Phi, psi and omega in degrees: 000166178244094185297337180301328182292315179298317181294327177294320178297319177297317178299319178300317180300317180296317181298312182295315183300313184279341169293323177290326178298319187266340189228002181283171181300133180097348176286122182208167179085194181281190181301316182291321180296326180289339181264006180269123175286168180276114186269145178284177184295326184288352178249342176238355178093151181146200185229134174233129181232126176254123181246141175249122181278129180231159176245118187286352183276302184240000180079358180281151177294156177290162179290163180301321181296317179294320180295320177295321175299319177297318179300318181294318178296315180294323181297319179295325177293317179297319181296337177297340177287345180072031182261132178283147175061031172288145181237134172227110186231155176266143175229123183069207180253010181227331196261144173233124183250126181250124180236124178237106177288158180100208185291154180292140184226156177275114181254027182299315187285334188289340181268000179289153182296149181299138182266103178259126184227148171248115184232139174287139178277118181269316183213157178231138179217164177295135181247021180286338184075015182290143180288320183221084179296156179303141184294331185276001186258101178284174177296128186295133177264146180299137180258130180293340181262005181296139180262161181297138178237157173300118183266157174290124181225179182288343181277151182292336181260149180297146177223142184294144178206168177291142179269188179300337180272357180291158184230149173250125181219169179281144175283159182297328180291342181275001180089018176082186183262147180284161181283164180197152179291149180300147182292130177290157180286125180245115181267146180288144178286141182285143178302133180268150178290135181302327183288333184257344186282143174279161178304144180295130182298328182292333179289335182257330184271345182293129175299127182254121176301157179297132179094335180287325181299322177295323179292324178293320177299321178295320176295321180298318179293328182290315183279339179098156185296321182295314181294320183292320180294320180292321179290320182291334181282345182289132173246001178206164177305129184294135175264098184285347179287333180271338180217082180306328181295333180295326180299321179293322178297322186269358183303322181301336178293336178287347181265357182289149174283166179298322177294325178286325178295324185297335182271354179285152174303149182304314184290330173293319175303324183278317187283331182280114184291338182279356171271113186250175180297332178301322177281318185294320183292335183265008180299150179300160180302149178066022178291331177238045185287326185290110183288349182269002180244148174294160184216165176233131181211162183247157171234131182062010181065018183243313183246141175249142186247139166269119189250144178284177177298153181279121180251354172226131183253168177299327182287350177275348179275126178276319182197157176215131183220149172272120183224163175266132178274190182293339177265012180064029174255147182282129176226166176252117182269130180249134176235114179266154186239150174055228178288349178301326182291321178296319178298317181294319178299316182294321179292317181292326176298315181297318180289322183289323181261359180057047178268178177065223177288108188288146172267143183269184189297330182292340184259357182284149178277187185292339179260013177076021180249156180289159179250155174243125181269135174265109187255121177247114186060245185256002189234156178270119178279320180203155180219071184289150174278137183276122184262357179176175176281111188266112185256359180219203178303135186245164178228142170257115180252159178173188180278061183278151159252179184301317183293318181294316181293320178296321180297313181295316179300322179295318178296317180290323182291319178295316179299332183275341182289138178280056180274128175238160180242114180266129180289121182261322185205131176224127182233125174250119182240124175283160179297322181293317179293325177297315178299320179295320176298318180298314179297321179294319178295318179293322177297317182293319175298318179295316179297316179301315179293321180295318179298318177297318181294315179301314179297322182296314179292326181290320187266327185245355175055248182301321179297339178296331177294328178295316179297316181299310183294323180295318179292323178296313179296321176299316180298318180294320178296314181296318181298311178298320179298318180298317180296315183289317179296326179297324179279324189274318184239004175079019180291133180247138178273123182246174176298323175297325176295319175301318177300319177297322179292324177295319176299323180297336177299321178296320179296318178296318179299321178300320180292327176294312184298317179302311183292313184289324177290327175291327176296318176300320180294324178293320181292322179297332179279006172100009181272152175284156180304323181295320178278335181289331183297311180289325177294321179292325180294316180299319182283327183275337185302315183296318178295320179297315179297319180298313182296317179288330178293320178296318177298316179295321178294322178297321179292321180295315180298315181295326179292321182290318186266352185262171175222166174066218186293333179298325177298321175296324177299311183297319179296313180298317178299314180294317179300311180298325179293315179299315181292329175296321176295324177298317181292323179300315186276330186257353179229307189297309181290319176297320181289330176290325176298319180290319177298326182294344179266000180264155180292325182296328183293335181278349179278123181300322182287330181276317187285336184087004178260028183300327182285347180257320186289322183302322181301324182282319182288332178283334181286332183298313181297323179297324179294320182291324180293326178294320180294324180292321180294000000 
């Protein structure tokens, strides 16, 4: 063989790998920063929470689509914490793993089921948060010709939904729509002057949960007494074109964080124009959880809605599907279960006849009927206009395509599923403890490698240098792969991963023992070291491949069935095993072929083959004496 070729291939692999380490996407900072792998929470500190998704009806796991929808919703909730590099991933068909690096955080709310609510739209206002909108721009009215647009939803990616012009009607199979009186004309209330208006009743009569009152006082102190008094006096969205000075008074509300906006009364969130959808959409999870209170939410990040109390919940929905109607148009079919149908009929009657808490002109659809908003967590998924009193299976119609209708149906269906997330594992690691873990892991790895090297030089002498160089090359390959994989696929090195690499040292040592002991057997049978090396390699190669294949299969099985840090252990073990095979074929055998051609390799004391060579050297003199006789 020509060992130089194999060594050249190995050298090329190293060059390509470390070029990616220093110059691939994501490589930034100085020399030291580019060599840092992506570390897990147990090494740098943070919080990891593993949730198991269950179905309370039949105990079966949710579908892949529902689990992915849940992951997206939970990811948006986690992102509300404002933590960089937060990870929310699915594992298997039940588990969602949430990883937050940095300080420990309470993740109790992020695992709660998605809050799907049906609320009547009472008023609509501009959600841009501008201090002084153009005087000629009135509050936008819903357009009957509006086509579905990607709506703001709890998922990070846009999903198609019905726009303000969408309609909810009864399907033909449900017997049509029930009758109802024509909607009375509902005129919008005129904006009241802040100086003359009395405090909003909702701001004082609204039940305030324990702890929220203190947060409101803190917000009041932040915006100032003048701004708070002006906001409290508003009974309708402020018209800044008639009173420009009011915009300056309310300007501090535009500087509030989403968490601070969430504790304000609903009507204050709606009436203050400097509070925009950018703040409302980022409110923490469960900010509008109470279905017995009015709420404010945005659609498409443009308009903010004042919403009535929720009279139909997501758990009242039995199913939702994207289907083609008789005109070959895509619609979303809704099927309510149990008393949910009665609630839906009552809500549609109220919206169609404009009874109860009346919706004003800004909230009317193109046919002059009230709209019902489908609210998922803190955002409006769809706001169809009610076309009749719906007593059976209903449909949300609009200018849907297949993708938009399927996305809306998926959101409604997920919100309707009684899916809960049970906490399986939660780990809080401080940064100090993480650094201690890292030092302990590196120390354990160093001790393990040192013991293997000491044993190798003691037992195999010159061959121990082959073991030493092989382990060093394997370590460099593994390290480079960890850095690149951390940037490309987000793999993080954890303490369990370090343990997997330490275990791989034993696998590598086994392959050395198999090869070298087979080499000794060949020499004992009377072959020279130069001829014994290739024959020993051919016979040991199959055993080495089989042993590594079994370890690799074990790592794959463990990776598939495990969750959390055990998955990292399996991945690290499998990665180290594969790279060990690369070193075996491209370094160990070629370097042994080169050593077999040296004079030092023929010396029993130097090569470490002393137990095999003396038997052959002692046999040679006796053979010569017999020939002389």
